[in-house]
C-alpha positions in Angstrom: -12.5 -18.8 -2.0 -12.2 -15.3 -3.4 -11.2 -12.6 -0.7 -10.7 -9.7 -3.2 -13.4 -7.9 -5.9 -11.9 -6.2 -9.1 -14.0 -3.6 -10.8 -12.4 -2.6 -14.2 -13.3 1.1 -15.7 -11.4 2.6 -18.7 -9.2 5.2 -19.2 -6.0 6.3 -20.5 -3.6 5.3 -17.8 -3.1 2.5 -15.6 -4.1 3.0 -12.2 -4.9 0.7 -9.3 -7.1 1.7 -6.3 -7.4 -0.7 -3.3 -10.4 -0.3 -1.4 -10.7 -2.0 2.8 -14.3 -1.2 4.4 -15.0 -0.5 7.7 -17.0 -4.2 6.9 -13.7 -5.8 7.3 -12.5 -4.7 10.1 -13.5 -1.4 12.5 -9.7 -1.2 13.2 -7.8 1.0 10.6 -4.7 -0.9 11.6 -6.2 -4.2 10.2 -7.4 -2.3 6.9 -3.9 -0.6 6.1 -2.3 -4.0 6.9 -4.7 -5.7 4.3 -3.7 -2.6 2.3 0.2 -3.1 2.7 0.1 -6.4 1.7 -1.7 -6.1 -1.5 0.5 -2.9 -2.7 3.5 -4.9 -3.3 2.4 -7.6 -5.1 0.3 -5.2 -7.7 3.4 -3.7 -8.3 4.6 -6.9 -10.0 1.7 -6.7 -12.2 1.3 -3.5 -13.6 3.7 -3.1 -16.2 1.0 -6.4 -17.9 -1.9 -4.5 -17.5 -3.9 -2.6 -19.9 -4.7 1.5 -19.6 -7.8 1.2 -17.2 -8.6 1.9 -13.8 -8.6 -1.2 -11.7 -10.6 -1.1 -8.4 -9.3 -4.1 -5.6 -12.1 -4.2 -2.8 -11.4 -6.5 -0.1 -14.2 -8.7 1.3 -14.6 -10.1 5.0 -11.8 -12.6 5.3 -9.2 -10.8 3.6 -7.1 -9.6 6.8 -6.9 -13.5 7.2 -5.1 -14.5 4.0 -1.4 -14.1 3.5 2.1 -14.9 1.5 1.6 -17.0 -1.4 -2.0 -17.9 -1.2 -2.4 -13.6 -1.6 -0.1 -13.5 -4.2 -2.2 -16.5 -6.4 -5.4 -14.8 -5.7 -4.5 -11.6 -7.0 -3.1 -13.1 -9.7 -6.0 -14.8 -10.6 -7.6 -11.9 -10.6 -6.2 -10.2 -12.9 -5.9 -13.3 -15.4 -9.4 -12.9 -15.6 -8.8 -9.1 -17.1 
């Protein structure tokens, strides 16, 4: 099951945006925790990405994904691009 959605828009440089809606959690602590978990994983992929704007949107349940499953899910998103 996917907990993230990826949209890509052309751009001259690589830019990654992480969006976590209040629909995921009303608490900013939880939304920020999701962002903090995703950022270091994305840094591994940035060197291999084509210039574009990558907009990652968290879906409900993303706060429960941790560790290897989170890495695998984000890797799968970037392989599709």
